[in-house]
N, C-alpha and C positions, 0 to 999 in steps of 0.2 A: 359119407359126406354129412356135414351138419348144415341144416337149413334153419334160417330164422323165420319169424312169423310171416313176413311179407313175401317169402319165396325166394329171396336173394340168398345165394349160397355163401356161407361164411368163408373167411379167408383161410388159406392154407398156412400152416406154421412152418417156418424155417428156423428151427431151434426156438428161441424165445421171441422171434420176430414173425411178423405176418406178411404174407404176400397173397394177392388175389388167387382164387381158385382157378381162374381162367386167364390166359393171355391170348392176344390176337396177333396174327401174322397177316400182313397185307401183301398181296402179290397180284399176278394177272391170271386170266383163265388159261392161257397157253402154258404158263409155268405150272399151274395146278394140274393140268392134264399130264404133263411130264412127271409130276410127283406121283400121280396115280400109276403110271407105267413103271416108275422106279420103285415104288413102295415106300418112299421116304421123302420128307422135306430135308434137303441136303444143305449143309453149310455152304456159304459163299462169301467171297470177299466183297465188302462194301466200305469204301473209304479206307479205314485203317484197321478194322477188326474182322476176322473170319468168324462166321457164326450165322445163326438164324435170328433175325431181328424181330422183336415183338413189343407190344405195348399192352398195358391194361386199360380197358376202354374208359372207365371213369376218369382216370388221369389224362388220357389222350384227349378227351373232349373238353376237359375243364382247364388243363394246364398247358397244352400244346398250342399256345396262342402267340403273342408277340413278346419279345424280350426287350430289355433296355437297349441292347445293341442291334436289335432286328425289328424295330417297330414298324418298318415298312412292309413286313410280310407276316402272314399267319403260318406258324410252323407246321401245323398239320397239313396245310395246303402244299407247302414245299415238299414234305415227306411223301405224300400220296402221288404228287406229280412226278417226283423222282422215281418212285416204284413202278409207275405204269404209263409213263408218257408215250413210249413207242407202241404200246398195245392198245391204248384208248379204252381200257377197261380196268376195273379194280375189283379184286376178290378178297374177301376176308375169311380167314380160317381160325377156328376156335380150338385152343389147345389147353387141356387140363394140366395144371402144374403138378398134380400128384403123379403124373406119368413121366415127369422129367427128373433127371439126375440133378439133385440140388447143387452138387459140387461143380456142375458144368454150366450153371446159370449165373450170368453176370448182370450187372446193372450199371448205368451211368446217368448222371444228371445232364439233360440237354442244356440247361441254363449255364452250366459250367463249360460245356464243350462248344457252345455257340457264342461264347463271350469273346470279344475282341482282345481281351487280356489273357486268353488261355495260354499263349506262348510265353508270357512273362513270369509264370509260376510253374515250377517243375511238378508240383503236386497236382495242379490242374491238368497238365500235359499227360502225366502218368494215368490219371483218372480217365481221360478221354481215350488214350491209346490202349490201355489194358483193362479198364473197367474195375468195378468193385464186386465183392460178393453180393448176391441178390438180397441178403438180409438188410443191406444198407438202404434199400429202396424206401423203407418206411421212414427213414430219417429225411430223405429228400422230399418225400411227400409232406412231411410235417412242415418243411420249409416252403411248401407250395410250389415246388419245382416240377418241370416236365421230366418224366422218367422213361428211359428206354431199357429194354432187356435184350441180352445177347446170349443165345444158347449155343455152346460150343460142342455140339454133338448132333448127329442126324436124328430126326424124329419119325418114327413109323407112321405112315399115313393112316393106318387103322386107328390110331389114337386121336386123329384130327377130325373135327367136324367142319364141313363146308357150310358157311353161314349164308352167303349171298354174293351177288355180283351187280356192279353198276357200270353201265357204259358211259364213257365221257370222251368227247373229242377235245383233247387238251389244246390243240392249235386254235380251234374256234373259240373255246372258252377263254383262252388267254387274251384274245382280242376284245372280249367283252368285259374283262376284269380291269377296273381302273383304280381300285382302292383296296385296302386291307379288309374292309367290310364286304366287298365283292368276293374276296377269297374265302371269307368265313361263310358266306351264303352258298358258295360252290361246295365247300366241304360238307355243310349241312345237307345239301341236296344229295351228294354222293352217299353219305352215311345213312341217310333216311331210306334210300333205295336198297342199300345192302342189308340193313337191319329191319326192313319193313315187317310189321306184324310179329315182331319178336320182343321178348322182355327187355333186350338191350336198348330198345328205342328210348327208354327213359333217360339214358345218358346223353342222347342227342339234345335234350333240353338244356344242357350245360353250355352249348355253343352260343 
């Protein structure tokens, strides 16, 4: 691994392109306990693609906000609520990309997939349904877009680091949330709990 002076681990190279050294998978404590029993994070169907869904934290905190078509909601709030609503807790798992099969790692732009015009262009639809090679993530980041990764293989749990857990009562929280700014503050609180006293906390400042 290559480290730069401030202790941040340098990006992993996918050919000529770069991808973060670590990706993060959000789940629940109950599902994580099952992963420990099975020995793997297993693929699952979510919406239209089978795989393990992940984000890179700097992009997640900086770009998963509101889009032109979704200005009434904070995207990271929607995602974490979807992942953990029934369990009332959120767990983050840290996954090194050098342990992944690069040919099994796909990416897609949330900006394109959450656009109201997605069905009007076949290239947008294909992008959202099938994804692109992970190397294209650097292009979407240059465009300042929210990026999602989908790994189409199981991941051995021994390669995964448990980061932390946050308890959240979504039903109660939803009653108190009146604006997109409230959603942002809720996400900041959840992530601050999960990443407390860890180097990743610097990313929470982007929120």
